[in-house]
N, CA, C and O of each residue as an XYZ file, in Angstrom:
356
protein
N     -41.023    -26.510     16.104
C     -40.236    -25.296     16.066
C     -39.126    -25.442     15.019
O     -38.358    -26.404     15.040
N     -39.057    -24.481     14.117
C     -38.064    -24.535     13.047
C     -36.925    -23.571     13.362
O     -37.153    -22.426     13.754
N     -35.697    -24.053     13.183
C     -34.512    -23.240     13.495
C     -34.099    -22.444     12.257
O     -34.242    -22.923     11.131
N     -33.602    -21.266     12.460
C     -33.121    -20.416     11.380
C     -31.594    -20.516     11.325
O     -30.896    -20.099     12.250
N     -31.099    -21.070     10.236
C     -29.662    -21.284     10.091
C     -29.020    -20.278      9.140
O     -27.870    -20.466      8.742
N     -29.724    -19.229      8.770
C     -29.175    -18.241      7.835
C     -27.915    -17.573      8.378
O     -26.989    -17.289      7.617
N     -27.870    -17.321      9.677
C     -26.687    -16.681     10.247
C     -25.452    -17.577     10.131
O     -24.345    -17.074      9.939
N     -25.625    -18.871     10.242
C     -24.503    -19.805     10.098
C     -24.050    -19.834      8.648
O     -22.853    -19.844      8.362
N     -25.009    -19.847      7.739
C     -24.681    -19.870      6.314
C     -23.909    -18.611      5.908
O     -22.924    -18.702      5.175
N     -24.344    -17.449      6.375
C     -23.638    -16.211      6.026
C     -22.240    -16.191      6.641
O     -21.304    -15.680      6.026
N     -22.091    -16.734      7.831
C     -20.781    -16.831      8.472
C     -19.834    -17.708      7.652
O     -18.682    -17.337      7.425
N     -20.314    -18.860      7.213
C     -19.487    -19.774      6.423
C     -19.185    -19.213      5.038
O     -18.127    -19.501      4.479
N     -20.080    -18.429      4.480
C     -19.846    -17.819      3.171
C     -18.679    -16.840      3.212
O     -17.978    -16.673      2.214
N     -18.462    -16.193      4.352
C     -17.310    -15.294      4.487
C     -16.006    -16.062      4.296
O     -15.096    -15.582      3.621
N     -15.912    -17.250      4.884
C     -14.710    -18.065      4.732
C     -14.574    -18.575      3.303
O     -13.465    -18.665      2.775
N     -15.675    -18.901      2.691
C     -15.664    -19.373      1.304
C     -15.095    -18.293      0.392
O     -14.298    -18.593     -0.496
N     -15.494    -17.043      0.598
C     -14.986    -15.937     -0.207
C     -13.500    -15.728      0.030
O     -12.758    -15.463     -0.916
N     -13.053    -15.840      1.270
C     -11.633    -15.687      1.577
C     -10.805    -16.752      0.881
O      -9.757    -16.453      0.308
N     -11.269    -17.987      0.929
C     -10.532    -19.094      0.316
C     -10.495    -18.941     -1.194
O      -9.441    -19.118     -1.804
N     -11.632    -18.615     -1.811
C     -11.649    -18.487     -3.266
C     -10.804    -17.293     -3.709
O     -10.190    -17.342     -4.775
N     -10.760    -16.224     -2.913
C      -9.912    -15.078     -3.237
C      -8.441    -15.436     -3.178
O      -7.657    -15.002     -4.021
N      -8.069    -16.219     -2.194
C      -6.672    -16.653     -2.062
C      -6.284    -17.573     -3.222
O      -5.178    -17.474     -3.752
N      -7.199    -18.470     -3.614
C      -6.923    -19.356     -4.749
C      -6.754    -18.555     -6.035
O      -5.886    -18.863     -6.852
N      -7.580    -17.529     -6.216
C      -7.480    -16.683     -7.403
C      -6.148    -15.943     -7.413
O      -5.495    -15.855     -8.453
N      -5.741    -15.411     -6.265
C      -4.462    -14.716     -6.156
C      -3.312    -15.655     -6.486
O      -2.408    -15.289     -7.238
N      -3.337    -16.867     -5.929
C      -2.279    -17.844     -6.217
C      -2.235    -18.193     -7.697
O      -1.154    -18.372     -8.259
N      -3.394    -18.290     -8.334
C      -3.439    -18.609     -9.767
C      -2.805    -17.488    -10.577
O      -2.043    -17.754    -11.507
N      -3.107    -16.240    -10.236
C      -2.517    -15.107    -10.955
C      -1.005    -15.061    -10.733
O      -0.249    -14.809    -11.671
N      -0.567    -15.300     -9.509
C       0.877    -15.324     -9.215
C       1.550    -16.425    -10.030
O       2.603    -16.205    -10.630
N       0.943    -17.602    -10.049
C       1.504    -18.741    -10.785
C       1.612    -18.432    -12.274
O       2.646    -18.687    -12.890
N       0.549    -17.885    -12.850
C       0.560    -17.557    -14.280
C       1.609    -16.494    -14.599
O       2.280    -16.572    -15.628
N       1.750    -15.516    -13.732
C       2.726    -14.447    -13.946
C       4.147    -14.992    -13.885
O       4.974    -14.663    -14.735
N       4.435    -15.815    -12.893
C       5.779    -16.396    -12.774
C       6.067    -17.304    -13.962
O       7.155    -17.242    -14.536
N       5.116    -18.139    -14.336
C       5.306    -19.076    -15.448
C       5.588    -18.334    -16.748
O       6.326    -18.832    -17.598
N       5.013    -17.157    -16.907
C       5.232    -16.355    -18.112
C       6.695    -15.926    -18.241
O       7.195    -15.737    -19.350
N       7.372    -15.775    -17.115
C       8.740    -15.256    -17.123
C       9.822    -16.335    -17.059
O      10.994    -16.040    -17.293
N       9.455    -17.563    -16.751
C      10.478    -18.617    -16.602
C      10.198    -19.766    -17.568
O       9.160    -19.793    -18.228
N      11.123    -20.704    -17.643
C      10.972    -21.829    -18.567
C      10.328    -23.050    -17.911
O      10.241    -24.107    -18.536
N       9.881    -22.923    -16.672
C       9.230    -24.008    -15.948
C       7.729    -23.745    -15.868
O       7.280    -22.600    -15.924
N       6.978    -24.809    -15.739
C       5.555    -24.685    -15.418
C       5.416    -25.048    -13.953
O       5.873    -26.107    -13.523
N       4.788    -24.173    -13.191
C       4.646    -24.445    -11.767
C       3.185    -24.596    -11.391
O       2.293    -24.068    -12.055
N       2.966    -25.313    -10.336
C       1.632    -25.594     -9.818
C       1.284    -24.543     -8.763
O       2.144    -24.172     -7.964
N       0.036    -24.054     -8.744
C      -0.340    -23.074     -7.709
C      -0.102    -23.558     -6.285
O       0.034    -22.743     -5.372
N      -0.049    -24.871     -6.083
C       0.197    -25.409     -4.745
C       1.637    -25.159     -4.284
O       1.951    -25.295     -3.101
N       2.507    -24.791     -5.231
C       3.902    -24.519     -4.905
C       4.086    -23.090     -4.396
O       5.173    -22.719     -3.951
N       3.016    -22.287     -4.464
C       3.081    -20.874     -4.107
C       2.395    -20.638     -2.767
O       1.280    -21.106     -2.536
N       3.062    -19.920     -1.907
C       2.488    -19.470     -0.636
C       2.778    -17.983     -0.529
O       3.793    -17.506     -1.037
N       1.903    -17.260      0.124
C       2.167    -15.847      0.364
C       2.171    -15.608      1.867
O       1.379    -16.187      2.611
N       3.063    -14.757      2.285
C       3.158    -14.391      3.693
C       3.452    -12.899      3.745
O       4.582    -12.462      3.523
N       2.414    -12.130      4.041
C       2.563    -10.683      4.045
C       2.876    -10.171      2.653
O       2.099    -10.377      1.720
N       4.020     -9.500      2.509
C       4.410     -8.960      1.210
C       5.441     -9.838      0.497
O       6.119     -9.381     -0.422
N       5.557    -11.095      0.922
C       6.532    -12.022      0.363
C       5.834    -13.213     -0.294
O       4.862    -13.752      0.236
N       6.346    -13.604     -1.446
C       5.870    -14.803     -2.131
C       6.897    -15.895     -1.886
O       8.086    -15.710     -2.147
N       6.437    -17.029     -1.387
C       7.318    -18.164     -1.111
C       7.072    -19.237     -2.163
O       5.929    -19.616     -2.419
N       8.150    -19.721     -2.771
C       8.039    -20.748     -3.801
C       8.711    -22.013     -3.314
O       9.868    -22.004     -2.893
N       7.962    -23.106     -3.381
C       8.507    -24.407     -3.028
C       8.854    -25.120     -4.324
O       7.992    -25.310     -5.182
N      10.092    -25.507     -4.467
C      10.509    -26.198     -5.680
C      11.997    -26.439     -5.652
O      12.677    -26.209     -4.651
N      12.479    -26.909     -6.783
C      13.897    -27.235     -6.880
C      14.739    -25.957     -6.815
O      14.250    -24.868     -7.117
N      15.996    -26.098     -6.422
C      16.881    -24.925     -6.401
C      17.011    -24.273     -7.786
O      17.148    -23.054     -7.889
N      16.967    -25.079     -8.839
C      17.064    -24.543    -10.194
C      15.843    -23.679    -10.517
O      15.979    -22.612    -11.115
N      14.661    -24.134    -10.128
C      13.438    -23.361    -10.334
C      13.512    -22.044     -9.578
O      13.250    -20.983    -10.145
N      13.864    -22.107     -8.319
C      13.922    -20.897     -7.498
C      14.984    -19.923     -8.013
O      14.788    -18.709     -7.956
N      16.109    -20.446     -8.514
C      17.151    -19.577     -9.073
C      16.635    -18.823    -10.294
O      16.892    -17.628    -10.447
N      15.913    -19.518    -11.157
C      15.376    -18.860    -12.350
C      14.347    -17.795    -11.969
O      14.309    -16.716    -12.559
N      13.515    -18.113    -10.976
C      12.530    -17.130    -10.515
C      13.252    -15.905     -9.955
O      12.863    -14.772    -10.236
N      14.293    -16.128     -9.171
C      15.032    -15.017     -8.581
C      15.702    -14.139     -9.641
O      15.846    -12.933     -9.440
N      16.110    -14.730    -10.766
C      16.706    -13.942    -11.845
C      15.682    -13.001    -12.475
O      16.051    -11.964    -13.026
N      14.417    -13.352    -12.398
C      13.354    -12.560    -13.020
C      12.471    -11.849    -11.989
O      11.374    -11.398    -12.318
N      12.940    -11.749    -10.764
C      12.128    -11.207     -9.676
C      11.558     -9.827     -9.981
O      10.364     -9.601     -9.786
N      12.376     -8.911    -10.449
C      11.897     -7.541    -10.679
C      10.788     -7.501    -11.715
O       9.788     -6.810    -11.522
N      10.952     -8.236    -12.819
C       9.911     -8.264    -13.858
C       8.625     -8.904    -13.334
O       7.526     -8.434    -13.629
N       8.768     -9.964    -12.567
C       7.601    -10.650    -11.997
C       6.857     -9.708    -11.049
O       5.633     -9.597    -11.110
N       7.599     -9.035    -10.176
C       6.965     -8.124     -9.217
C       6.263     -6.958     -9.915
O       5.196     -6.528     -9.479
N       6.853     -6.449    -10.992
C       6.199     -5.374    -11.745
C       4.892     -5.852    -12.372
O       3.879     -5.154    -12.313
N       4.915     -7.033    -12.967
C       3.696     -7.592    -13.563
C       2.627     -7.864    -12.502
O       1.439     -7.633    -12.729
N       3.061     -8.354    -11.352
C       2.099     -8.627    -10.276
C       1.483     -7.340     -9.732
O       0.322     -7.327     -9.323
N       2.254     -6.273     -9.729
C       1.727     -4.992     -9.260
C       0.577     -4.531    -10.161
O      -0.391     -3.939     -9.684
N       0.686     -4.802    -11.454
C      -0.381     -4.448    -12.396
C      -1.548     -5.419    -12.304
O      -2.705     -5.006    -12.367
N      -1.254     -6.702    -12.157
C      -2.309     -7.720    -12.128
C      -3.064     -7.741    -10.803
O      -4.262     -8.021    -10.769
N      -2.363     -7.445     -9.718
C      -2.965     -7.466     -8.378
C      -2.691     -6.143     -7.672
O      -1.852     -6.088     -6.773
N      -3.385     -5.078     -8.065
C      -3.090     -3.768     -7.467
C      -3.377     -3.668     -5.973
O      -2.852     -2.777     -5.306
N      -4.193     -4.559     -5.438
C      -4.504     -4.526     -4.006
C      -3.456     -5.240     -3.158
O      -3.528     -5.207     -1.929
N      -2.483     -5.886     -3.802
C      -1.418     -6.594     -3.087
C      -0.096     -5.911     -3.404
O       0.174     -5.585     -4.560
N       0.711     -5.697     -2.409
C       2.010     -5.069     -2.606
C       3.098     -6.078     -2.248
O       3.601     -6.093     -1.125
N       3.453     -6.924     -3.222
C       4.500     -7.913     -2.992
C       5.866     -7.250     -3.198
O       6.085     -6.539     -4.178
N       6.769     -7.495     -2.262
C       8.089     -6.856     -2.319
C       9.218     -7.838     -2.556
O      10.304     -7.436     -2.974
N       8.987     -9.127     -2.295
C      10.070    -10.081     -2.500
C       9.512    -11.465     -2.825
O       8.359    -11.793     -2.542
N      10.395    -12.259     -3.438
C      10.089    -13.648     -3.767
C      11.212    -14.488     -3.202
O      12.385    -14.186     -3.420
N      10.868    -15.533     -2.483
C      11.875    -16.432     -1.905
C      11.578    -17.854     -2.294
O      12.309    -18.765     -1.908
């Protein structure tokens, strides 16, 4: 008797798509922020929670990002129209 595992594969593919979509979003956020500041940041430093982008880094990095918040949010609105980010912390 041979078991059919297609349902398990399709279930796991849903998670794969979610993860790759989140990685793509983080990459776009990282590239957009890096364009506006004098630091290069790693996508691992970026987390999103609802409509907020959280940045892990030095106080100097976060201060520079906060100075450019409005420009970054405008660029992200164009780059990621399906996401409505309202703040960066």
